[in-house]
C-alpha positions as CSV (number, residue, x, y, z in Angstrom):
1,M,15.8,-5.8,-9.0
2,K,15.9,-3.0,-6.3
3,A,16.8,-5.6,-3.7
4,R,19.7,-6.8,-5.9
5,I,20.9,-3.2,-6.3
6,M,21.0,-2.7,-2.6
7,I,22.9,-5.9,-1.9
8,A,25.3,-5.1,-4.7
9,L,26.0,-1.7,-3.2
10,V,26.7,-3.2,0.2
11,F,29.2,-5.7,-1.2
12,F,30.7,-2.8,-3.3
13,L,31.3,-0.8,-0.1
14,A,32.8,-3.9,1.7
15,L,35.2,-4.7,-1.2
16,L,36.5,-1.1,-1.5
17,G,37.0,-0.7,2.3
18,G,37.7,2.9,3.2
19,A,37.8,4.1,-0.5
20,V,34.0,4.6,-0.6
21,L,32.2,6.4,2.3
22,A,28.6,5.9,3.5
23,Q,26.6,8.6,5.1
24,G,23.7,8.4,7.5
25,G,23.3,8.2,11.2
26,A,20.7,7.6,14.0
27,L,17.1,8.6,13.5
28,N,14.2,9.0,15.9
29,Y,10.5,9.0,15.1
30,G,9.5,12.5,13.9
31,D,12.9,13.3,12.4
32,N,13.3,15.1,9.0
33,V,17.0,14.9,7.9
34,V,18.7,16.1,4.7
35,G,21.3,13.8,3.3
36,T,23.6,13.7,0.3
37,L,24.5,10.9,-2.1
38,S,27.7,11.3,-4.2
39,A,30.1,9.2,-6.3
40,T,32.2,8.6,-3.2
41,S,29.2,8.1,-0.9
42,P,26.6,6.3,-3.0
43,L,24.8,4.7,-0.1
44,A,23.5,6.0,3.2
45,F,22.8,3.9,6.3
46,Y,20.4,5.1,9.0
47,T,19.4,3.3,12.2
48,F,16.5,3.7,14.6
49,S,15.1,1.8,17.6
50,G,11.7,0.2,17.1
51,T,9.2,-1.7,19.1
52,A,7.3,-4.8,18.0
53,G,3.9,-3.6,16.5
54,D,5.0,-0.1,15.6
55,R,3.9,1.0,12.2
56,V,6.7,3.0,10.6
57,T,6.5,5.3,7.7
58,I,9.8,6.1,5.8
59,E,9.8,8.7,3.1
60,V,12.8,9.6,1.0
61,I,12.3,12.7,-1.3
62,G,14.8,13.7,-3.9
63,I,15.7,17.4,-3.6
64,T,18.3,17.6,-6.4
65,P,16.6,17.4,-9.9
66,G,17.0,14.0,-11.4
67,L,17.8,12.2,-8.1
68,D,15.5,9.1,-7.9
69,P,16.0,7.7,-4.4
70,A,15.3,4.1,-3.3
71,A,15.0,2.9,0.3
72,S,15.2,-0.4,2.0
73,L,14.2,-1.4,5.5
74,N,16.2,-4.2,7.3
75,S,15.3,-6.0,10.5
76,P,17.6,-6.1,13.6
77,T,19.1,-9.3,12.1
78,Q,19.6,-7.5,8.7
79,Q,16.8,-9.3,6.9
80,Q,15.2,-7.1,4.3
81,L,11.6,-6.4,5.3
82,A,10.6,-3.9,2.6
83,N,12.0,-1.8,-0.2
84,N,10.6,0.8,-2.5
85,D,11.7,3.1,-5.4
86,N,8.5,5.0,-6.4
87,D,5.7,6.0,-4.0
88,P,2.8,3.7,-4.9
89,T,0.2,6.2,-3.6
90,E,1.5,9.0,-5.9
91,P,1.6,7.9,-9.6
92,G,4.5,9.4,-11.4
93,S,6.4,10.2,-8.2
94,T,10.1,9.3,-7.9
95,D,10.0,9.5,-4.1
96,A,10.5,6.4,-2.0
97,L,7.8,5.3,0.5
98,I,7.9,2.4,2.9
99,I,5.1,1.6,5.4
100,H,5.7,-1.4,7.6
101,N,4.6,-3.0,10.9
102,L,7.7,-3.9,12.9
103,P,7.9,-7.6,13.8
104,Q,10.2,-7.3,16.9
105,N,12.0,-4.9,19.3
106,G,15.5,-3.8,18.2
107,I,17.6,-1.6,16.1
108,Y,16.4,-1.3,12.5
109,T,18.4,-0.1,9.5
110,I,17.3,2.1,6.5
111,L,19.5,2.0,3.4
112,V,19.2,4.9,0.8
113,N,20.7,4.9,-2.7
114,S,20.1,6.6,-6.0
115,V,18.4,4.4,-8.6
116,S,19.5,6.6,-11.5
117,G,23.1,7.0,-10.2
118,V,22.5,10.8,-10.0
119,S,24.2,12.4,-7.1
120,G,22.5,15.0,-4.9
121,D,20.5,15.9,-1.9
122,Y,17.5,14.2,-0.5
123,L,15.1,14.5,2.5
124,I,14.4,11.4,4.7
125,R,11.5,11.4,7.1
126,L,10.8,8.8,9.7
127,N,7.5,8.5,11.6
128,G,6.3,5.7,13.8
129,Q,3.3,4.9,16.0
130,A,1.9,2.0,17.8
131,V,-0.8,0.3,15.8
132,M,-4.2,1.6,16.9
133,P,-6.8,-0.6,18.5
134,T,-9.1,-2.3,16.1
135,T,-12.7,-3.5,16.0
136,G,-12.9,-7.1,14.7
137,L,-15.1,-7.7,11.7
138,T,-17.3,-10.9,11.4
139,D,-20.0,-12.0,9.0
140,S,-22.4,-9.4,10.7
141,P,-22.3,-5.8,9.4
142,V,-20.9,-3.2,11.7
143,D,-22.1,0.4,11.9
144,A,-19.7,3.1,13.0
145,P,-19.6,6.9,13.2
146,V,-16.7,8.6,11.3
147,G,-15.5,12.2,11.6
148,S,-16.0,15.1,14.0
149,G,-12.3,15.3,14.9
150,A,-12.3,11.7,16.3
151,P,-9.5,9.3,15.5
152,P,-9.9,7.1,12.4
153,Q,-12.2,4.1,12.8
154,V,-9.9,1.0,12.4
155,F,-11.3,-2.5,11.8
156,S,-9.6,-5.8,11.3
157,F,-10.4,-9.2,9.9
158,N,-8.7,-12.5,9.1
159,A,-8.2,-13.5,5.5
160,N,-9.6,-16.8,4.2
161,P,-6.9,-19.1,2.8
162,A,-9.5,-21.2,0.9
163,A,-11.5,-18.5,-0.9
164,P,-11.5,-14.8,-1.7
165,T,-13.1,-12.3,0.8
166,S,-15.3,-9.4,-0.2
167,L,-15.2,-6.1,1.8
168,T,-18.1,-3.7,1.4
169,I,-18.2,-0.2,2.9
170,S,-21.4,1.9,2.6
171,A,-22.3,5.4,3.7
172,T,-25.5,5.2,5.6
173,T,-25.5,9.0,5.9
174,P,-26.6,10.3,2.5
175,G,-23.9,12.1,0.6
176,F,-21.2,11.4,3.3
177,G,-17.8,11.1,1.6
178,F,-15.3,8.6,3.2
179,Q,-11.9,7.2,2.4
180,A,-10.8,3.7,3.4
181,V,-7.2,2.4,3.5
182,V,-6.8,-1.3,3.5
183,R,-3.5,-2.8,4.7
184,D,-2.1,-6.3,5.0
185,A,-0.5,-7.9,8.0
186,N,2.8,-6.1,7.3
187,G,1.1,-2.7,7.1
188,Q,1.5,-2.5,3.3
189,I,-1.4,-0.6,1.6
190,V,-3.5,-3.1,-0.4
191,A,-6.1,-0.6,-1.6
192,L,-7.3,3.0,-1.3
193,L,-11.0,3.4,-1.6
194,T,-13.0,6.6,-1.8
195,G,-16.8,7.1,-2.2
196,D,-20.0,8.6,-0.9
197,T,-22.3,5.7,-1.5
198,Q,-20.8,2.2,-1.5
199,V,-17.4,0.7,-2.4
200,S,-16.5,-3.0,-2.6
201,L,-13.1,-4.8,-2.7
202,T,-12.4,-8.5,-3.3
203,L,-9.2,-9.8,-1.7
204,P,-7.6,-13.0,-2.9
205,A,-7.5,-16.1,-0.8
206,S,-4.6,-15.7,1.6
207,T,-3.6,-15.8,5.3
208,G,-3.0,-13.0,7.8
209,T,-4.9,-10.1,9.3
210,Y,-6.1,-7.1,7.2
211,T,-6.9,-3.7,8.7
212,V,-9.3,-1.1,7.3
213,E,-8.9,2.5,8.4
214,V,-11.9,4.7,7.6
215,T,-11.8,8.6,7.7
216,P,-14.0,11.3,6.1
217,T,-12.8,12.8,2.9
218,D,-13.6,16.2,4.4
219,P,-12.3,16.3,8.0
220,N,-15.0,18.8,8.9
221,T,-17.8,16.4,8.2
222,T,-19.4,13.6,10.2
223,G,-21.3,10.6,9.0
224,Q,-22.1,6.9,9.5
225,V,-20.7,4.0,7.6
226,Q,-21.5,0.3,7.5
227,I,-18.8,-2.3,6.9
228,S,-19.5,-5.9,6.0
229,L,-17.6,-9.0,4.9
230,G,-18.6,-11.8,2.6
231,Q,-17.0,-15.0,1.3
232,V,-16.7,-15.3,-2.5
233,A,-17.1,-18.8,-3.9
234,A,-13.9,-20.2,-5.3
235,A,-13.7,-20.3,-9.1
236,A,-14.9,-23.6,-10.6
237,P,-12.3,-25.6,-12.6
238,P,-12.6,-25.1,-16.4
239,P,-14.7,-27.6,-18.3
240,P,-13.0,-30.3,-20.4
241,A,-12.1,-29.4,-23.9
242,Q,-14.8,-30.3,-26.4
243,T,-14.8,-30.8,-30.2
244,P,-15.6,-27.4,-31.8
245,E,-19.1,-27.2,-33.3
246,V,-20.6,-24.7,-35.7
247,A,-22.8,-22.5,-33.5
248,A,-26.0,-20.8,-34.7
249,P,-25.9,-17.0,-34.8
250,P,-26.4,-15.6,-31.3
251,A,-29.8,-14.2,-30.4
252,Q,-30.0,-10.4,-30.3
253,Q,-28.9,-9.2,-26.9
254,E,-30.8,-6.9,-24.7
255,P,-29.1,-3.5,-24.1
256,V,-27.0,-3.5,-20.9
257,T,-28.6,-1.3,-18.3
258,S,-26.4,-2.0,-15.3
259,E,-24.1,0.8,-14.1
260,T,-21.8,-1.5,-12.2
261,C,-18.2,-1.5,-13.2
262,V,-15.7,-4.1,-11.9
263,A,-12.0,-3.5,-12.1
264,R,-9.3,-6.0,-11.4
265,A,-5.5,-5.7,-10.9
266,P,-4.1,-8.9,-12.2
267,G,-0.5,-7.8,-11.4
268,P,2.3,-7.1,-11.1
269,Q,1.4,-3.4,-11.2
270,S,-1.3,-1.6,-9.2
271,V,-4.3,0.1,-10.9
272,N,-5.4,3.7,-10.3
273,V,-9.1,4.4,-10.2
274,R,-10.0,7.9,-11.4
275,N,-13.2,9.9,-11.4
276,G,-13.3,10.4,-15.1
277,P,-12.2,8.8,-18.5
278,G,-8.6,10.0,-18.6
279,T,-5.4,10.6,-16.7
280,D,-6.2,14.2,-16.2
281,F,-9.0,13.2,-13.7
282,N,-8.3,12.9,-10.0
283,I,-7.3,9.5,-8.5
284,I,-10.0,8.3,-6.1
285,G,-8.6,4.9,-5.3
286,Q,-6.0,2.3,-6.0
287,I,-6.2,-1.5,-6.5
288,Q,-3.1,-3.6,-5.7
289,P,-2.2,-6.8,-7.7
290,G,-4.6,-9.7,-7.2
291,S,-7.4,-7.5,-5.8
292,M,-10.7,-6.5,-7.4
293,V,-13.0,-3.5,-6.7
294,D,-16.5,-2.5,-7.9
């Protein structure tokens, strides 16, 4: 829907010629620019020079009350790479957030419009950095120190196209709190995981390279974590249908004593993981569609 809105606005500007104006301009990494959307300038175009492999972060924040901005990132050939209306890392937010790994060198375009049609001011931020070196993950667990002012520990692994892959991160330092950001090959956030013992994530069968960035929840702390991968057996096909039979009453079940909880995001929306039974509790993680965490 958001992509169709963007395309419709571009055609709208083209048909009306000079009757409708578009604002924007050139941006550089690190820029913070205030722009305005109005009835006569409902769309803003920005450009920036990018290098293949750069991870760019684009934030568009509505300043005027009621302004719900949307953003789209286009390649040097004007192919849409990503678009966003509401920041997926901030539930309830109307700000737009795009994080993407650039596929090639060239001049990229950012389009900004108002989803609600409300005119007003907004702030656009552009940040970019070369993708940090990563440590490749295999079937063998990897131990790594995290914290003490050091850069984040970044790991990478290839997805399995034939079966789901499980990712487990454990704090080997007792009580050490850590946060892990899992991204796909395009730099999109797949999951946000937080814990001080162990967290697990199951990724669906797919292709491409995932990265895992691990940092301490408290930047003043230092600890050790262990990261491991595992292959999850593909689900067996359902058994053939059988003639229904009258079953005997089930035997009395033993009480459940396990404290393990498994959450799945079947799609199309992401799932927030909170530290208590209600939306008033803090969000400690997020599961993207098709993924599972326990």
